[in-house]
C-alpha positions as CSV (number, residue, x, y, z in Angstrom):
1,Q,-27.8,-53.4,42.8
2,V,-30.1,-52.2,40.0
3,Q,-33.1,-54.0,38.6
4,L,-34.4,-53.2,35.1
5,V,-37.9,-54.1,33.8
6,E,-38.7,-53.5,30.2
7,S,-42.0,-53.2,28.4
8,G,-43.4,-52.2,25.0
9,G,-41.9,-54.8,22.7
10,G,-44.0,-56.6,20.2
11,L,-45.0,-57.0,16.5
12,V,-45.3,-54.0,14.2
13,Q,-45.6,-53.4,10.5
14,A,-42.7,-51.8,8.6
15,G,-43.0,-48.0,8.8
16,G,-44.8,-48.2,12.1
17,S,-43.8,-47.2,15.6
18,L,-43.2,-48.7,19.0
19,R,-42.1,-47.2,22.3
20,L,-40.0,-49.2,24.7
21,S,-39.9,-48.4,28.4
22,C,-37.4,-49.5,31.0
23,A,-38.1,-48.9,34.7
24,A,-35.2,-49.0,37.1
25,S,-35.3,-50.0,40.8
26,G,-32.9,-50.8,43.5
27,I,-29.9,-48.6,44.1
28,I,-30.9,-46.1,41.4
29,V,-28.8,-43.3,42.8
30,S,-25.8,-45.1,41.3
31,I,-27.1,-44.9,37.7
32,N,-25.3,-42.6,35.3
33,T,-25.8,-43.5,31.6
34,M,-28.8,-45.6,30.5
35,G,-29.2,-47.1,27.1
36,W,-30.7,-49.5,24.7
37,F,-28.9,-52.4,22.9
38,R,-30.2,-54.9,20.5
39,Q,-29.2,-58.4,19.3
40,A,-30.5,-60.2,16.2
41,P,-30.2,-64.0,16.0
42,G,-26.6,-65.0,15.3
43,K,-25.3,-61.4,15.5
44,Q,-23.3,-59.4,18.0
45,R,-25.2,-57.3,20.5
46,E,-25.0,-53.7,19.3
47,L,-25.6,-50.3,20.9
48,V,-28.7,-48.5,19.7
49,A,-28.8,-45.4,21.8
50,T,-27.6,-44.0,25.1
51,I,-28.5,-41.1,27.4
52,T,-26.6,-39.6,30.2
53,S,-27.8,-38.4,33.6
54,T,-27.8,-34.9,32.1
55,Y,-29.7,-35.9,29.0
56,G,-26.9,-36.0,26.5
57,T,-27.7,-38.6,23.8
58,N,-25.9,-40.8,21.4
59,Y,-27.3,-43.0,18.5
60,A,-26.1,-45.7,16.2
61,D,-25.9,-44.5,12.7
62,S,-28.5,-47.0,11.6
63,V,-31.2,-45.5,13.8
64,T,-30.3,-41.8,13.8
65,G,-33.3,-39.7,12.8
66,R,-35.7,-42.6,13.4
67,F,-35.2,-43.5,17.1
68,T,-35.3,-41.2,20.1
69,I,-34.0,-42.0,23.6
70,S,-35.3,-40.1,26.6
71,R,-35.4,-40.5,30.3
72,N,-37.5,-39.4,33.2
73,N,-35.3,-39.3,36.3
74,A,-38.3,-38.7,38.6
75,K,-39.8,-41.9,37.3
76,N,-36.5,-43.7,37.1
77,T,-37.5,-44.7,33.5
78,V,-35.8,-44.6,30.1
79,Y,-37.7,-44.8,26.9
80,L,-36.9,-45.6,23.3
81,Q,-39.3,-44.2,20.7
82,M,-38.9,-46.1,17.5
83,N,-40.4,-44.6,14.3
84,S,-40.2,-45.6,10.7
85,L,-39.4,-49.1,11.7
86,K,-37.7,-51.5,9.2
87,P,-37.5,-55.3,9.1
88,E,-33.8,-55.0,9.9
89,D,-34.7,-53.4,13.3
90,T,-36.0,-56.9,14.3
91,A,-34.1,-58.0,17.4
92,V,-34.2,-58.5,21.1
93,Y,-33.8,-55.1,22.7
94,Y,-32.1,-54.8,26.0
95,C,-32.1,-52.0,28.5
96,R,-28.8,-51.2,30.2
97,A,-27.9,-49.0,33.1
98,L,-24.3,-48.0,33.7
99,T,-23.3,-46.8,37.2
100,Y,-20.9,-44.0,38.0
101,N,-18.4,-46.7,38.8
102,Q,-18.9,-48.2,35.3
103,N,-20.8,-51.3,36.5
104,P,-23.4,-52.4,34.0
105,Y,-26.9,-53.8,34.7
106,W,-29.1,-55.4,32.1
107,G,-32.8,-55.9,31.6
108,Q,-34.2,-59.2,30.5
109,G,-34.7,-58.2,26.9
110,T,-37.8,-57.7,24.9
111,Q,-38.5,-58.9,21.4
112,V,-39.3,-56.4,18.6
113,T,-40.4,-57.9,15.3
114,V,-41.0,-55.7,12.2
115,F,-42.8,-57.3,9.3
116,S,-43.3,-56.0,5.7
């Protein structure tokens, strides 16, 4: 199995930046796509960004141009650089790893709060 440990969440002023990190351990050779999801209170969990094992990326329309997902396969780590943060970005952010057999693994979630 895969274990995911996130870091980098916190409180930030609108317009500021945060970088989230997610370190994977366990059977990491099985990981294909990694990504970030977020869930605000009372709302559906939504995809923020994904990155494949060959570094192809995909972003939600709401974050395109502001967020950048990247991964360092040597360090088994995925990152989410968040710039120009808005209050509506406030949510719990979850790291997800997807294996080549389409099995998902989730991190514990980290709170991101953006204030005006």
